[in-house]
C-alpha positions in Angstrom: 14.2 23.8 4.8 14.1 23.3 1.1 13.5 19.6 0.5 13.3 17.4 -2.5 11.2 14.2 -2.4 12.1 11.7 -5.1 9.1 9.4 -6.0 5.4 10.0 -6.4 3.9 6.8 -5.1 2.1 6.7 -1.8 5.4 6.8 0.2 6.6 9.9 -1.7 3.3 11.8 -1.6 2.6 11.0 2.1 6.2 12.2 2.9 5.7 15.4 1.0 2.4 16.0 2.8 3.9 15.6 6.2 6.9 17.8 5.3 4.6 20.6 4.1 2.6 20.2 7.2 5.8 20.8 9.3 6.5 24.0 7.4 9.1 23.0 4.9 9.4 23.9 1.2 8.9 20.8 -0.8 9.5 19.7 -4.4 8.3 16.3 -5.6 10.4 14.9 -8.4 9.4 11.7 -10.2 9.4 10.0 -13.5 5.8 8.8 -13.1 2.8 10.4 -11.4 -0.7 9.2 -10.8 -2.4 7.3 -12.5 0.9 5.7 -13.7 2.4 4.6 -10.4 2.5 1.2 -8.8 0.5 2.7 -5.9 -2.4 3.2 -8.4 -2.6 -0.5 -8.9 -2.7 -1.4 -5.2 -5.8 -2.9 -3.6 -4.9 -0.3 -1.0 -6.6 -1.4 2.2 -4.8 -1.0 5.6 -3.4 -4.3 6.7 0.1 -5.3 8.1 1.4 -7.4 5.2 4.8 -9.0 5.6 5.9 -6.4 8.2 8.5 -7.1 10.9 6.9 -7.5 14.3 8.7 -4.7 16.2 7.8 -1.5 18.0 8.9 0.7 15.1 6.7 -1.2 12.6 3.7 -1.2 14.9 4.1 2.6 15.4 4.2 3.2 11.6 1.1 1.1 11.1 -0.9 2.8 13.9 0.0 6.3 12.8 -1.1 5.5 9.2 -4.3 4.0 10.5 -5.1 7.1 12.5 -4.5 9.3 9.5 -6.7 7.3 7.1 -9.4 6.9 9.7 -9.5 10.7 10.3 -9.6 11.4 6.5 -12.4 8.8 6.0 -14.7 11.5 7.4 -14.2 13.5 4.2 -16.0 11.8 1.2 -13.7 13.6 -1.2 -10.7 11.5 -0.1 -12.1 8.2 -1.3 -11.4 6.5 2.1 -13.9 4.4 3.9 -13.8 2.4 7.1 -14.6 -1.1 5.9 -14.9 -4.5 7.6 -12.1 -7.0 6.9 -12.1 -10.7 7.5 -8.9 -12.7 7.6 -9.7 -16.4 7.8 -7.9 -19.8 7.8 -8.8 -23.4 7.0 -5.9 -24.7 9.1 -5.8 -22.3 12.1 -3.2 -19.5 12.5 0.3 -20.7 13.1 1.4 -17.1 13.7 -1.0 -14.5 15.1 1.7 -11.9 15.6 0.1 -9.7 12.9 -2.7 -9.0 15.4 -0.2 -6.9 17.4 -0.5 -4.3 14.6 -4.3 -4.1 14.8 -6.0 -1.4 16.9 -7.3 -3.6 19.7 -10.7 -2.0 19.8 -11.5 -3.1 16.2 -10.4 -6.8 16.3 -12.9 -9.6 16.9 -12.6 -13.4 16.8 -15.3 -14.9 14.6 -17.4 -18.1 15.1 -17.1 -20.8 12.4 -20.7 -20.1 11.4 -19.7 -16.5 10.4 -17.0 -17.7 8.0 -17.1 -19.0 4.4 -17.5 -22.7 4.0 -14.3 -24.7 4.8 -12.8 -22.1 7.1 -12.5 -22.8 10.8 -11.0 -19.7 12.3 -11.1 -16.0 11.4 -10.8 -12.4 12.7 -12.8 -9.4 11.8 -11.8 -5.8 12.1 -12.7 -2.4 10.7 -9.9 -0.9 8.6 -9.4 2.0 6.1 -10.0 1.1 2.4 -8.4 3.6 0.1 -9.9 4.1 -3.4 -6.6 4.9 -5.1 -8.3 6.4 -8.2 -9.8 9.0 -5.8 -7.3 9.4 -3.0 -4.0 9.8 -5.0 -5.4 12.7 -7.1 -6.8 14.2 -3.9 -3.4 14.0 -2.2 -1.7 15.5 -5.3 -4.2 18.5 -5.1 -3.5 18.9 -1.4 0.2 19.1 -2.1 -0.2 21.7 -4.7 -2.7 23.8 -2.6 -0.1 23.7 0.2 2.6 25.0 -2.2 4.5 22.0 -3.3 6.5 22.2 -6.6 6.0 19.2 -9.0 8.7 18.2 -11.4 8.3 15.2 -13.8 11.9 13.9 -14.3 13.8 10.7 -13.9 16.5 11.0 -11.3 19.7 9.0 -11.7 21.9 10.6 -8.9 20.5 11.6 -5.6 23.6 13.5 -4.6 23.3 15.9 -7.5 20.0 17.2 -6.1 21.9 18.4 -3.0 23.3 21.3 -5.1 19.8 22.7 -5.1 18.2 21.4 -1.9 19.0 21.2 1.8 17.7 17.6 2.1 16.7 14.9 -0.3 14.2 12.2 0.7 14.5 9.0 -1.4 11.1 7.4 -1.8 12.0 5.7 -5.1 10.5 2.3 -4.1 11.8 -0.4 -6.6 13.9 2.3 -8.3 16.2 2.2 -5.2 17.6 -1.0 -6.6 19.5 0.9 -9.2 19.4 4.5 -7.7 21.1 3.3 -4.5 22.6 0.0 -5.9 20.5 -1.7 -3.1 20.1 -5.3 -4.3 18.1 -6.1 -1.1 15.2 -4.4 -2.9 13.5 -7.0 -5.2 10.3 -7.0 -7.2 7.4 -9.1 -6.0 4.8 -9.2 -8.8 1.1 -9.2 -7.9 -1.6 -9.9 -10.3 -5.3 -9.1 -9.9 -8.6 -9.5 -11.7 -11.2 -6.7 -11.8 -14.8 -7.7 -11.6 -17.8 -5.4 -11.9 -18.6 -3.7 -8.6 -21.3 -5.0 -6.2 -21.4 -7.6 -3.4 -19.5 -8.3 -1.1 -19.4 -5.3 1.3 -16.3 -6.4 3.2 -12.6 -7.3 2.5 -11.6 -10.9 2.7 -8.1 -12.3 3.1 -7.2 -16.0 3.0 -4.4 -16.8 5.6 -2.7 -19.7 3.6 -2.7 -18.2 0.1 -2.4 -14.8 -1.5 -6.1 -14.8 -2.2 -8.1 -11.7 -1.3 -11.3 -9.9 -2.3 -11.7 -6.1 -2.1 -15.0 -4.2 -2.8 -14.2 -0.8 -4.4 -16.6 1.6 -5.9 -15.3 1.2 -9.4 -14.6 -2.6 -9.2 -14.4 -5.7 -7.1 -10.7 -6.6 -6.9 -9.8 -10.3 -6.6 -6.2 -11.3 -6.1 -3.6 -12.3 -6.1 -0.1 -13.6 -6.6 3.2 -13.2 -4.7 5.9 -13.8 -7.3 9.4 -13.0 -6.0 12.0 -11.5 -8.3 9.7 -11.2 -11.3 10.4 -7.8 -12.9 7.7 -7.7 -15.7 4.5 -6.0 -14.8 2.4 -8.1 -17.1 -0.5 -10.5 -16.4 -0.5 -14.2 -17.3 -3.7 -15.9 -18.3 -3.1 -19.0 -16.3 -2.5 -16.9 -13.1 -5.7 -14.9 -13.7 -7.8 -18.0 -14.1 -6.3 -19.4 -10.9 -7.0 -16.2 -9.0 -10.6 -16.1 -10.2 -11.2 -19.8 -9.4 -9.9 -19.4 -5.8 -12.0 -16.3 -5.3 -15.2 -17.9 -6.6 -14.6 -20.9 -4.3 -14.5 -18.5 -1.3 -17.5 -16.5 -2.5 -19.5 -18.3 -5.2 -21.6 -15.2 -6.0 -18.5 -13.8 -7.8 -19.2 -16.3 -10.6 -22.0 -13.9 -11.6 -19.8 -10.9 -11.9 -18.5 -9.7 -15.3 -14.7 -9.4 -15.7 -13.8 -5.8 -16.5 -10.1 -5.9 -16.5 -6.8 -7.1 -14.9 -3.6 -5.6 -13.6 -0.1 -6.5 -12.6 2.1 -4.5 -10.3 5.6 -4.8 -8.8 5.8 -4.5 -5.1 9.2 -3.1 -3.9 10.0 -5.7 -1.3 13.0 -5.5 1.1 13.6 -7.7 4.2 13.5 -4.5 6.3 12.1 -1.1 5.3 15.0 1.3 4.9 14.2 4.5 6.8 17.3 6.3 7.9 19.4 9.4 7.3 22.6 9.2 5.3 24.2 12.6 5.4 21.6 15.0 3.8 19.8 12.1 2.1 16.9 10.4 4.0 15.9 7.0 2.6 12.3 5.8 2.9 11.7 2.7 0.7 11.2 -1.0 0.7 7.6 -1.1 2.0 6.6 -4.2 -0.2 2.9 -4.8 -0.2 2.3 -2.5 2.8 3.0 0.9 1.2 -0.4 2.4 2.2 -0.3 0.7 5.6 3.1 2.2 6.5 2.9 5.4 4.5 2.0 8.2 6.9 3.7 6.6 9.8 6.9 6.4 7.9 6.4 10.0 6.7 6.2 11.3 10.3 9.5 9.6 11.1 11.0 11.2 8.0 10.0 14.6 9.4 11.7 13.8 12.7 14.9 13.0 10.8 15.1 16.3 8.9 
């Protein structure tokens, strides 16, 4: 089939990749491509973040995990299997997120293995995706496999059906207007970029949006979770708060030089919309789990074509 994929963030590109793999003709159409997408701003480590605890979601997570783990064997992808620690100062009221984790990789830590002040934590090995490497790699893969690339803003999905058999809508936050879906809302996230170096693992605080991510180009410290904020701009007070919390978790970060800051808008929806509507397939609303769900959702799109 001749298929158009609308959107060039991780959901759109992963969907295009799987459709090409299945033998379809694919055209990716988007207003913005890497490095100017929300996906480029993501900390981009595999972790089930605000995902409904059901069989479908678990399946999406596991399939994406398997894809990224396999590709981590290729240094050109910018993917590495990296230790992650999720810790709490007050215990875990809800451990349901552990259902998403590959059982072989999840371990309960002793208090002595945690930062000061934390009393419970889990450790696992998960894919860390360097977006500045992986997204260009994925674009090259699409082009090598024969995808057509068109930079254009789409305002009507149905018009595309005049030239394509099927249209896949991976428009993320754009679906709010493109589909008049007001269930899609922006959740702003802000991060601070520090010069790279120690630590060598990802850290997530269970009670707050705080996290620390070691990438090759920077150590990312975050973050914020600001619902229905539609301006992708940073605020000095928020950045100071982010840095203060990160340094309280890992004091060595005080020695790191600040090299930048980012803000991005997560396309949050109470439930991911992945369904077929006539000859349009919708795949959006992944919130802060775009990479975690990406290739699993893409495989389901293929099954709906």
